[in-house]
TIVO-2410 file (N, C-alpha, C; in nm, 3 decimals):
# residues 165
REC num residu      c1      c2      c3 atome chaine
REC   1      M   9.632   7.385  10.216     N      A
REC   1      M   9.711   7.386  10.336    CA      A
REC   1      M   9.660   7.274  10.426     C      A
REC   2      S   9.748   7.193  10.480     N      A
REC   2      S   9.705   7.082  10.564    CA      A
REC   2      S   9.665   7.132  10.702     C      A
REC   3      E   9.598   7.042  10.777     N      A
REC   3      E   9.551   7.080  10.910    CA      A
REC   3      E   9.664   7.111  11.005     C      A
REC   4      T   9.783   7.053  10.982     N      A
REC   4      T   9.894   7.075  11.073    CA      A
REC   4      T   9.968   7.204  11.042     C      A
REC   5      Q   9.950   7.258  10.922     N      A
REC   5      Q  10.016   7.382  10.886    CA      A
REC   5      Q   9.925   7.498  10.924     C      A
REC   6      S   9.986   7.606  10.966     N      A
REC   6      S   9.906   7.724  10.995    CA      A
REC   6      S   9.935   7.830  10.890     C      A
REC   7      A   9.841   7.920  10.878     N      A
REC   7      A   9.859   8.029  10.783    CA      A
REC   7      A   9.971   8.119  10.832     C      A
REC   8      P  10.044   8.179  10.739     N      A
REC   8      P  10.150   8.271  10.782    CA      A
REC   8      P  10.087   8.389  10.856     C      A
REC   9      P  10.158   8.442  10.952     N      A
REC   9      P  10.101   8.555  11.026    CA      A
REC   9      P  10.078   8.675  10.934     C      A
REC  10      A   9.971   8.747  10.963     N      A
REC  10      A   9.940   8.866  10.886    CA      A
REC  10      A  10.044   8.972  10.918     C      A
REC  11      P  10.082   9.050  10.818     N      A
REC  11      P  10.180   9.155  10.846    CA      A
REC  11      P  10.121   9.256  10.944     C      A
REC  12      V  10.203   9.301  11.035     N      A
REC  12      V  10.160   9.398  11.135    CA      A
REC  12      V  10.190   9.538  11.083     C      A
REC  13      A  10.087   9.621  11.083     N      A
REC  13      A  10.106   9.759  11.037    CA      A
REC  13      A  10.179   9.838  11.145     C      A
REC  14      T  10.270   9.916  11.103     N      A
REC  14      T  10.338  10.006  11.196    CA      A
REC  14      T  10.270  10.142  11.190     C      A
REC  15      D  10.298  10.226  11.287     N      A
REC  15      D  10.241  10.360  11.287    CA      A
REC  15      D  10.271  10.435  11.156     C      A
REC  16      A  10.388  10.408  11.100     N      A
REC  16      A  10.425  10.476  10.975    CA      A
REC  16      A  10.338  10.432  10.859     C      A
REC  17      D  10.278  10.311  10.867     N      A
REC  17      D  10.195  10.258  10.759    CA      A
REC  17      D  10.050  10.305  10.766     C      A
REC  18      V  10.009  10.359  10.879     N      A
REC  18      V   9.869  10.397  10.901    CA      A
REC  18      V   9.846  10.540  10.854     C      A
REC  19      P   9.744  10.560  10.770     N      A
REC  19      P   9.714  10.698  10.725    CA      A
REC  19      P   9.632  10.772  10.832     C      A
REC  20      W   9.696  10.812  10.940     N      A
REC  20      W   9.627  10.878  11.052    CA      A
REC  20      W   9.555  11.002  11.005     C      A
REC  21      L   9.444  11.031  11.070     N      A
REC  21      L   9.367  11.151  11.038    CA      A
REC  21      L   9.434  11.273  11.100     C      A
REC  22      T   9.430  11.382  11.024     N      A
REC  22      T   9.478  11.507  11.082    CA      A
REC  22      T   9.376  11.553  11.185     C      A
REC  23      E   9.410  11.652  11.263     N      A
REC  23      E   9.317  11.703  11.364    CA      A
REC  23      E   9.189  11.755  11.296     C      A
REC  24      A   9.204  11.824  11.185     N      A
REC  24      A   9.087  11.876  11.112    CA      A
REC  24      A   9.003  11.761  11.056     C      A
REC  25      E   9.069  11.659  11.000     N      A
REC  25      E   8.996  11.543  10.947    CA      A
REC  25      E   8.923  11.469  11.059     C      A
REC  26      Q   8.990  11.453  11.172     N      A
REC  26      Q   8.929  11.386  11.287    CA      A
REC  26      Q   8.806  11.463  11.335     C      A
REC  27      G   8.817  11.594  11.342     N      A
REC  27      G   8.704  11.676  11.384    CA      A
REC  27      G   8.587  11.665  11.288     C      A
REC  28      A   8.615  11.670  11.157     N      A
REC  28      A   8.509  11.659  11.057    CA      A
REC  28      A   8.447  11.520  11.059     C      A
REC  29      W   8.529  11.416  11.073     N      A
REC  29      W   8.478  11.280  11.077    CA      A
REC  29      W   8.386  11.260  11.197     C      A
REC  30      R   8.429  11.306  11.313     N      A
REC  30      R   8.347  11.288  11.432    CA      A
REC  30      R   8.219  11.370  11.424     C      A
REC  31      A   8.226  11.488  11.366     N      A
REC  31      A   8.104  11.569  11.349    CA      A
REC  31      A   8.006  11.497  11.258     C      A
REC  32      Y   8.056  11.439  11.148     N      A
REC  32      Y   7.969  11.363  11.057    CA      A
REC  32      Y   7.907  11.244  11.129     C      A
REC  33      L   7.991  11.165  11.196     N      A
REC  33      L   7.946  11.043  11.260    CA      A
REC  33      L   7.840  11.073  11.366     C      A
REC  34      R   7.869  11.167  11.453     N      A
REC  34      R   7.776  11.198  11.562    CA      A
REC  34      R   7.653  11.271  11.512     C      A
REC  35      G   7.671  11.359  11.414     N      A
REC  35      G   7.557  11.430  11.357    CA      A
REC  35      G   7.462  11.335  11.284     C      A
REC  36      S   7.517  11.242  11.208     N      A
REC  36      S   7.431  11.148  11.134    CA      A
REC  36      S   7.357  11.055  11.229     C      A
REC  37      R   7.424  11.012  11.335     N      A
REC  37      R   7.357  10.926  11.434    CA      A
REC  37      R   7.245  11.003  11.505     C      A
REC  38      A   7.274  11.126  11.545     N      A
REC  38      A   7.174  11.207  11.614    CA      A
REC  38      A   7.054  11.234  11.523     C      A
REC  39      L   7.081  11.262  11.396     N      A
REC  39      L   6.974  11.288  11.300    CA      A
REC  39      L   6.886  11.164  11.284     C      A
REC  40      E   6.947  11.049  11.264     N      A
REC  40      E   6.869  10.926  11.250    CA      A
REC  40      E   6.786  10.898  11.374     C      A
REC  41      L   6.843  10.921  11.491     N      A
REC  41      L   6.772  10.898  11.616    CA      A
REC  41      L   6.649  10.989  11.627     C      A
REC  42      V   6.666  11.116  11.596     N      A
REC  42      V   6.554  11.212  11.605    CA      A
REC  42      V   6.446  11.177  11.501     C      A
REC  43      L   6.486  11.149  11.377     N      A
REC  43      L   6.388  11.115  11.274    CA      A
REC  43      L   6.314  10.986  11.309     C      A
REC  44      D   6.386  10.889  11.363     N      A
REC  44      D   6.324  10.763  11.404    CA      A
REC  44      D   6.223  10.787  11.517     C      A
REC  45      T   6.263  10.866  11.616     N      A
REC  45      T   6.175  10.896  11.730    CA      A
REC  45      T   6.049  10.967  11.683     C      A
REC  46      E   6.064  11.064  11.594     N      A
REC  46      E   5.947  11.137  11.543    CA      A
REC  46      E   5.852  11.045  11.468     C      A
REC  47      L   5.906  10.958  11.384     N      A
REC  47      L   5.821  10.863  11.311    CA      A
REC  47      L   5.753  10.765  11.405     C      A
REC  48      Q   5.828  10.717  11.505     N      A
REC  48      Q   5.769  10.623  11.601    CA      A
REC  48      Q   5.650  10.687  11.672     C      A
REC  49      S   5.668  10.809  11.722     N      A
REC  49      S   5.561  10.869  11.801    CA      A
REC  49      S   5.446  10.920  11.716     C      A
REC  50      A   5.471  10.969  11.597     N      A
REC  50      A   5.364  11.027  11.516    CA      A
REC  50      A   5.298  10.926  11.422     C      A
REC  51      A   5.375  10.827  11.374     N      A
REC  51      A   5.322  10.737  11.271    CA      A
REC  51      A   5.330  10.589  11.310     C      A
REC  52      G   5.391  10.558  11.424     N      A
REC  52      G   5.397  10.419  11.468    CA      A
REC  52      G   5.488  10.331  11.384     C      A
REC  53      M   5.590  10.392  11.322     N      A
REC  53      M   5.685  10.312  11.245    CA      A
REC  53      M   5.825  10.368  11.264     C      A
REC  54      S   5.923  10.281  11.248     N      A
REC  54      S   6.062  10.322  11.261    CA      A
REC  54      S   6.111  10.384  11.130     C      A
REC  55      L   6.226  10.448  11.137     N      A
REC  55      L   6.286  10.505  11.017    CA      A
REC  55      L   6.318  10.396  10.915     C      A
REC  56      A   6.366  10.281  10.961     N      A
REC  56      A   6.396  10.170  10.870    CA      A
REC  56      A   6.268  10.119  10.802     C      A
REC  57      E   6.159  10.110  10.878     N      A
REC  57      E   6.032  10.068  10.820    CA      A
REC  57      E   5.982  10.171  10.720     C      A
REC  58      Y   5.993  10.298  10.756     N      A
REC  58      Y   5.950  10.405  10.666    CA      A
REC  58      Y   6.029  10.400  10.534     C      A
REC  59      E   6.160  10.384  10.545     N      A
REC  59      E   6.242  10.382  10.424    CA      A
REC  59      E   6.202  10.267  10.331     C      A
REC  60      L   6.182  10.151  10.387     N      A
REC  60      L   6.141  10.035  10.307    CA      A
REC  60      L   6.005  10.060  10.241     C      A
REC  61      M   5.910  10.109  10.320     N      A
REC  61      M   5.776  10.134  10.266    CA      A
REC  61      M   5.777  10.247  10.163     C      A
REC  62      S   5.860  10.348  10.183     N      A
REC  62      S   5.865  10.457  10.085    CA      A
REC  62      S   5.922  10.408   9.952     C      A
REC  63      M   6.019  10.316   9.957     N      A
REC  63      M   6.072  10.259   9.833    CA      A
REC  63      M   5.964  10.179   9.760     C      A
REC  64      L   5.884  10.105   9.837     N      A
REC  64      L   5.773  10.031   9.776    CA      A
REC  64      L   5.670  10.127   9.718     C      A
REC  65      S   5.644  10.238   9.787     N      A
REC  65      S   5.542  10.333   9.739    CA      A
REC  65      S   5.583  10.398   9.608     C      A
REC  66      E   5.713  10.406   9.583     N      A
REC  66      E   5.764  10.468   9.460    CA      A
REC  66      E   5.784  10.368   9.347     C      A
REC  67      A   5.775  10.239   9.376     N      A
REC  67      A   5.800  10.135   9.276    CA      A
REC  67      A   5.675  10.113   9.191     C      A
REC  68      P   5.693  10.074   9.065     N      A
REC  68      P   5.577  10.042   8.981    CA      A
REC  68      P   5.492   9.933   9.047     C      A
REC  69      G   5.363   9.959   9.059     N      A
REC  69      G   5.272   9.864   9.121    CA      A
REC  69      G   5.293   9.846   9.270     C      A
REC  70      H   5.380   9.929   9.330     N      A
REC  70      H   5.411   9.921   9.473    CA      A
REC  70      H   5.467   9.785   9.512     C      A
REC  71      V   5.551   9.728   9.422     N      A
REC  71      V   5.608   9.594   9.442    CA      A
REC  71      V   5.757   9.597   9.410     C      A
REC  72      L   5.838   9.535   9.496     N      A
REC  72      L   5.981   9.515   9.470    CA      A
REC  72      L   6.024   9.381   9.527     C      A
REC  73      R   6.123   9.322   9.463     N      A
REC  73      R   6.185   9.202   9.519    CA      A
REC  73      R   6.255   9.241   9.648     C      A
REC  74      M   6.254   9.152   9.744     N      A
REC  74      M   6.317   9.182   9.872    CA      A
REC  74      M   6.467   9.202   9.856     C      A
REC  75      S   6.530   9.130   9.766     N      A
REC  75      S   6.674   9.149   9.744    CA      A
REC  75      S   6.701   9.289   9.687     C      A
REC  76      K   6.614   9.339   9.603     N      A
REC  76      K   6.628   9.474   9.547    CA      A
REC  76      K   6.609   9.578   9.658     C      A
REC  77      L   6.512   9.555   9.747     N      A
REC  77      L   6.492   9.646   9.860    CA      A
REC  77      L   6.616   9.652   9.947     C      A
REC  78      A   6.679   9.539   9.971     N      A
REC  78      A   6.802   9.536  10.050    CA      A
REC  78      A   6.911   9.619   9.983     C      A
REC  79      D   6.924   9.603   9.852     N      A
REC  79      D   7.026   9.679   9.778    CA      A
REC  79      D   6.997   9.829   9.780     C      A
REC  80      V   6.874   9.867   9.754     N      A
REC  80      V   6.837  10.009   9.746    CA      A
REC  80      V   6.851  10.078   9.880     C      A
REC  81      T   6.814  10.010   9.988     N      A
REC  81      T   6.818  10.072  10.120    CA      A
REC  81      T   6.951  10.049  10.192     C      A
REC  82      V   7.043   9.977  10.128     N      A
REC  82      V   7.174   9.945  10.184    CA      A
REC  82      V   7.157   9.881  10.323     C      A
REC  83      Q   7.073   9.779  10.326     N      A
REC  83      Q   7.050   9.701  10.447    CA      A
REC  83      Q   7.075   9.554  10.414     C      A
REC  84      S   7.107   9.476  10.514     N      A
REC  84      S   7.127   9.334  10.490    CA      A
REC  84      S   6.994   9.270  10.453     C      A
REC  85      R   7.001   9.159  10.383     N      A
REC  85      R   6.878   9.087  10.346    CA      A
REC  85      R   6.806   9.039  10.472     C      A
REC  86      S   6.883   9.003  10.572     N      A
REC  86      S   6.824   8.958  10.698    CA      A
REC  86      S   6.745   9.072  10.764     C      A
REC  87      R   6.802   9.192  10.764     N      A
REC  87      R   6.731   9.305  10.825    CA      A
REC  87      R   6.603   9.337  10.748     C      A
REC  88      V   6.610   9.332  10.615     N      A
REC  88      V   6.490   9.357  10.534    CA      A
REC  88      V   6.384   9.251  10.565     C      A
REC  89      T   6.427   9.127  10.580     N      A
REC  89      T   6.332   9.019  10.613    CA      A
REC  89      T   6.265   9.045  10.747     C      A
REC  90      H   6.342   9.083  10.847     N      A
REC  90      H   6.284   9.113  10.980    CA      A
REC  90      H   6.190   9.233  10.974     C      A
REC  91      T   6.231   9.336  10.901     N      A
REC  91      T   6.146   9.455  10.887    CA      A
REC  91      T   6.017   9.418  10.815     C      A
REC  92      A   6.028   9.340  10.708     N      A
REC  92      A   5.909   9.298  10.633    CA      A
REC  92      A   5.814   9.216  10.720     C      A
REC  93      T   5.868   9.134  10.808     N      A
REC  93      T   5.785   9.055  10.898    CA      A
REC  93      T   5.703   9.145  10.989     C      A
REC  94      R   5.768   9.248  11.045     N      A
REC  94      R   5.695   9.342  11.132    CA      A
REC  94      R   5.587   9.416  11.053     C      A
REC  95      L   5.619   9.458  10.932     N      A
REC  95      L   5.522   9.531  10.849    CA      A
REC  95      L   5.407   9.440  10.806     C      A
REC  96      Q   5.438   9.315  10.780     N      A
REC  96      Q   5.335   9.219  10.739    CA      A
REC  96      Q   5.236   9.194  10.853     C      A
REC  97      R   5.286   9.187  10.976     N      A
REC  97      R   5.198   9.168  11.092    CA      A
REC  97      R   5.098   9.283  11.105     C      A
REC  98      R   5.138   9.401  11.063     N      A
REC  98      R   5.049   9.518  11.071    CA      A
REC  98      R   4.956   9.529  10.951     C      A
REC  99      G   4.976   9.442  10.852     N      A
REC  99      G   4.893   9.446  10.732    CA      A
REC  99      G   4.937   9.550  10.631     C      A
REC 100      W   5.059   9.600  10.645     N      A
REC 100      W   5.108   9.705  10.556    CA      A
REC 100      W   5.178   9.652  10.431     C      A
REC 101      V   5.225   9.527  10.436     N      A
REC 101      V   5.287   9.464  10.319    CA      A
REC 101      V   5.242   9.319  10.312     C      A
REC 102      R   5.260   9.259  10.193     N      A
REC 102      R   5.235   9.118  10.169    CA      A
REC 102      R   5.354   9.062  10.095     C      A
REC 103      R   5.390   8.940  10.124     N      A
REC 103      R   5.497   8.871  10.049    CA      A
REC 103      R   5.432   8.780   9.947     C      A
REC 104      S   5.500   8.768   9.834     N      A
REC 104      S   5.454   8.673   9.733    CA      A
REC 104      S   5.575   8.627   9.652     C      A
REC 105      P   5.564   8.510   9.591     N      A
REC 105      P   5.675   8.462   9.507    CA      A
REC 105      P   5.693   8.556   9.387     C      A
REC 106      A   5.818   8.580   9.351     N      A
REC 106      A   5.845   8.661   9.232    CA      A
REC 106      A   5.797   8.583   9.110     C      A
REC 107      P   5.719   8.645   9.022     N      A
REC 107      P   5.661   8.572   8.909    CA      A
REC 107      P   5.764   8.520   8.809     C      A
REC 108      D   5.879   8.586   8.801     N      A
REC 108      D   5.980   8.546   8.703    CA      A
REC 108      D   6.083   8.449   8.758     C      A
REC 109      D   6.075   8.420   8.889     N      A
REC 109      D   6.175   8.336   8.952    CA      A
REC 109      D   6.115   8.275   9.078     C      A
REC 110      G   6.096   8.146   9.080     N      A
REC 110      G   6.034   8.080   9.192    CA      A
REC 110      G   6.110   8.093   9.322     C      A
REC 111      R   6.239   8.125   9.315     N      A
REC 111      R   6.319   8.138   9.437    CA      A
REC 111      R   6.305   8.275   9.500     C      A
REC 112      G   6.275   8.375   9.421     N      A
REC 112      G   6.269   8.511   9.472    CA      A
REC 112      G   6.137   8.543   9.539     C      A
REC 113      I   6.144   8.637   9.635     N      A
REC 113      I   6.024   8.683   9.705    CA      A
REC 113      I   6.011   8.832   9.680     C      A
REC 114      Q   5.889   8.873   9.651     N      A
REC 114      Q   5.865   9.016   9.635    CA      A
REC 114      Q   5.778   9.065   9.749     C      A
REC 115      L   5.789   9.193   9.774     N      A
REC 115      L   5.711   9.256   9.879    CA      A
REC 115      L   5.614   9.352   9.812     C      A
REC 116      N   5.488   9.341   9.851     N      A
REC 116      N   5.381   9.424   9.793    CA      A
REC 116      N   5.329   9.516   9.902     C      A
REC 117      L   5.321   9.645   9.873     N      A
REC 117      L   5.264   9.741   9.967    CA      A
REC 117      L   5.112   9.732   9.956     C      A
REC 118      T   5.045   9.711  10.069     N      A
REC 118      T   4.899   9.702  10.067    CA      A
REC 118      T   4.839   9.844  10.065     C      A
REC 119      D   4.710   9.852  10.043     N      A
REC 119      D   4.642   9.983  10.048    CA      A
REC 119      D   4.659  10.047  10.186     C      A
REC 120      E   4.651   9.964  10.291     N      A
REC 120      E   4.670  10.016  10.427    CA      A
REC 120      E   4.813  10.066  10.445     C      A
REC 121      G   4.908   9.994  10.387     N      A
REC 121      G   5.048  10.035  10.394    CA      A
REC 121      G   5.073  10.165  10.320     C      A
REC 122      L   5.008  10.179  10.204     N      A
REC 122      L   5.023  10.303  10.128    CA      A
REC 122      L   4.967  10.421  10.206     C      A
REC 123      A   4.854  10.402  10.271     N      A
REC 123      A   4.796  10.509  10.353    CA      A
REC 123      A   4.889  10.543  10.470     C      A
REC 124      A   4.948  10.441  10.533     N      A
REC 124      A   5.037  10.464  10.647    CA      A
REC 124      A   5.163  10.537  10.604     C      A
REC 125      V   5.225  10.496  10.493     N      A
REC 125      V   5.349  10.561  10.450    CA      A
REC 125      V   5.322  10.702  10.397     C      A
REC 126      T   5.206  10.724  10.338     N      A
REC 126      T   5.169  10.858  10.292    CA      A
REC 126      T   5.155  10.952  10.410     C      A
REC 127      S   5.094  10.905  10.516     N      A
REC 127      S   5.081  10.986  10.638    CA      A
REC 127      S   5.218  11.010  10.702     C      A
REC 128      A   5.299  10.905  10.711     N      A
REC 128      A   5.432  10.917  10.771    CA      A
REC 128      A   5.523  11.008  10.689     C      A
REC 129      A   5.501  11.015  10.559     N      A
REC 129      A   5.586  11.099  10.473    CA      A
REC 129      A   5.579  11.246  10.516     C      A
REC 130      R   5.465  11.290  10.562     N      A
REC 130      R   5.451  11.428  10.608    CA      A
REC 130      R   5.540  11.453  10.730     C      A
REC 131      V   5.540  11.359  10.822     N      A
REC 131      V   5.622  11.368  10.943    CA      A
REC 131      V   5.770  11.366  10.904     C      A
REC 132      H   5.806  11.272  10.817     N      A
REC 132      H   5.945  11.256  10.776    CA      A
REC 132      H   5.997  11.379  10.702     C      A
REC 133      A   5.920  11.428  10.607     N      A
REC 133      A   5.964  11.545  10.529    CA      A
REC 133      A   5.981  11.667  10.620     C      A
REC 134      T   5.890  11.684  10.713     N      A
REC 134      T   5.900  11.796  10.807    CA      A
REC 134      T   6.027  11.783  10.891     C      A
REC 135      G   6.054  11.662  10.939     N      A
REC 135      G   6.174  11.639  11.019    CA      A
REC 135      G   6.302  11.662  10.942     C      A
REC 136      V   6.309  11.612  10.820     N      A
REC 136      V   6.429  11.630  10.737    CA      A
REC 136      V   6.451  11.779  10.710     C      A
REC 137      Q   6.343  11.850  10.680     N      A
REC 137      Q   6.355  11.995  10.656    CA      A
REC 137      Q   6.408  12.065  10.781     C      A
REC 138      E   6.343  12.038  10.894     N      A
REC 138      E   6.376  12.109  11.018    CA      A
REC 138      E   6.515  12.074  11.071     C      A
REC 139      H   6.549  11.946  11.073     N      A
REC 139      H   6.670  11.901  11.141    CA      A
REC 139      H   6.793  11.893  11.052     C      A
REC 140      L   6.775  11.899  10.920     N      A
REC 140      L   6.891  11.889  10.831    CA      A
REC 140      L   6.896  12.005  10.732     C      A
REC 141      I   6.799  12.012  10.644     N      A
REC 141      I   6.808  12.106  10.533    CA      A
REC 141      I   6.814  12.251  10.580     C      A
REC 142      R   6.732  12.289  10.677     N      A
REC 142      R   6.730  12.428  10.724    CA      A
REC 142      R   6.850  12.463  10.812     C      A
REC 143      Q   6.932  12.365  10.843     N      A
REC 143      Q   7.051  12.390  10.924    CA      A
REC 143      Q   7.171  12.433  10.842     C      A
REC 144      M   7.154  12.441  10.710     N      A
REC 144      M   7.266  12.481  10.623    CA      A
REC 144      M   7.212  12.553  10.502     C      A
REC 145      D   7.300  12.627  10.436     N      A
REC 145      D   7.254  12.693  10.314    CA      A
REC 145      D   7.240  12.590  10.203     C      A
REC 146      P   7.160  12.622  10.100     N      A
REC 146      P   7.133  12.523   9.994    CA      A
REC 146      P   7.258  12.469   9.925     C      A
REC 147      A   7.359  12.552   9.906     N      A
REC 147      A   7.481  12.505   9.840    CA      A
REC 147      A   7.552  12.400   9.926     C      A
REC 148      L   7.555  12.422  10.057     N      A
REC 148      L   7.618  12.326  10.146    CA      A
REC 148      L   7.541  12.193  10.146     C      A
REC 149      F   7.409  12.202  10.146     N      A
REC 149      F   7.328  12.080  10.141    CA      A
REC 149      F   7.351  12.004  10.011     C      A
REC 150      Q   7.358  12.075   9.899     N      A
REC 150      Q   7.387  12.010   9.771    CA      A
REC 150      Q   7.525  11.945   9.773     C      A
REC 151      S   7.622  12.013   9.834     N      A
REC 151      S   7.757  11.956   9.846    CA      A
REC 151      S   7.756  11.830   9.931     C      A
REC 152      L   7.679  11.831  10.039     N      A
REC 152      L   7.666  11.713  10.123    CA      A
REC 152      L   7.613  11.595  10.041     C      A
REC 153      G   7.509  11.620   9.963     N      A
REC 153      G   7.452  11.514   9.879    CA      A
REC 153      G   7.553  11.462   9.778     C      A
REC 154      A   7.627  11.553   9.716     N      A
REC 154      A   7.728  11.512   9.617    CA      A
REC 154      A   7.839  11.432   9.685     C      A
REC 155      A   7.882  11.477   9.803     N      A
REC 155      A   7.989  11.406   9.875    CA      A
REC 155      A   7.945  11.265   9.913     C      A
REC 156      M   7.825  11.252   9.967     N      A
REC 156      M   7.779  11.120  10.008    CA      A
REC 156      M   7.750  11.031   9.886     C      A
REC 157      G   7.712  11.091   9.775     N      A
REC 157      G   7.697  11.015   9.651    CA      A
REC 157      G   7.829  10.954   9.607     C      A
REC 158      K   7.936  11.030   9.620     N      A
REC 158      K   8.070  10.979   9.585    CA      A
REC 158      K   8.112  10.865   9.678     C      A
REC 159      V   8.082  10.880   9.807     N      A
REC 159      V   8.114  10.774   9.903    CA      A
REC 159      V   8.037  10.647   9.868     C      A
REC 160      R   7.908  10.663   9.841     N      A
REC 160      R   7.826  10.547   9.807    CA      A
REC 160      R   7.878  10.477   9.681     C      A
REC 161      T   7.912  10.556   9.579     N      A
REC 161      T   7.965  10.498   9.456    CA      A
REC 161      T   8.096  10.424   9.482     C      A
REC 162      H   8.182  10.483   9.562     N      A
REC 162      H   8.309  10.418   9.597    CA      A
REC 162      H   8.286  10.284   9.667     C      A
REC 163      L   8.191  10.283   9.760     N      A
REC 163      L   8.169  10.163   9.839    CA      A
REC 163      L   8.084  10.056   9.769     C      A
REC 164      L   7.986  10.101   9.691     N      A
REC 164      L   7.891  10.006   9.633    CA      A
REC 164      L   7.898   9.995   9.481     C      A
REC 165      G   7.974  10.082   9.421     N      A
REC 165      G   7.987  10.078   9.274    CA      A
REC 165      G   7.875  10.147   9.202     C      A
***
């Protein structure tokens, strides 16, 4: 397309084309959205005050703690935690300043960077895990019967598969 030509206008959706939410769907959607935000806020606050780390930092470090040799490529961490590579980089920088992780070139690819959990980082995430598990139990799992919690996990698994494959 030349510089003087413009793209054709995008079709405008009419109200009839929009799959509006029913009142029940709207209520459930808003309950999910607000409940998940409130839960993340409370878990983050608890980790900050008890362990000196954010929920995002805890999640990244816990993935490293579960990885063979406590090492993962930063791109893999971004994929596993469903965070942008930029956010993982910023989080890793904060953790590195505290001595909890180290960056190193990926041995199989000179372009890739891997993140290594240090002994100090492993001790910090192990301590934080107690706070996190207690919070998840208290604020989420104990708020519903086990079948409902399992259904929640299955439902969110389907959403994740739909969105990320």
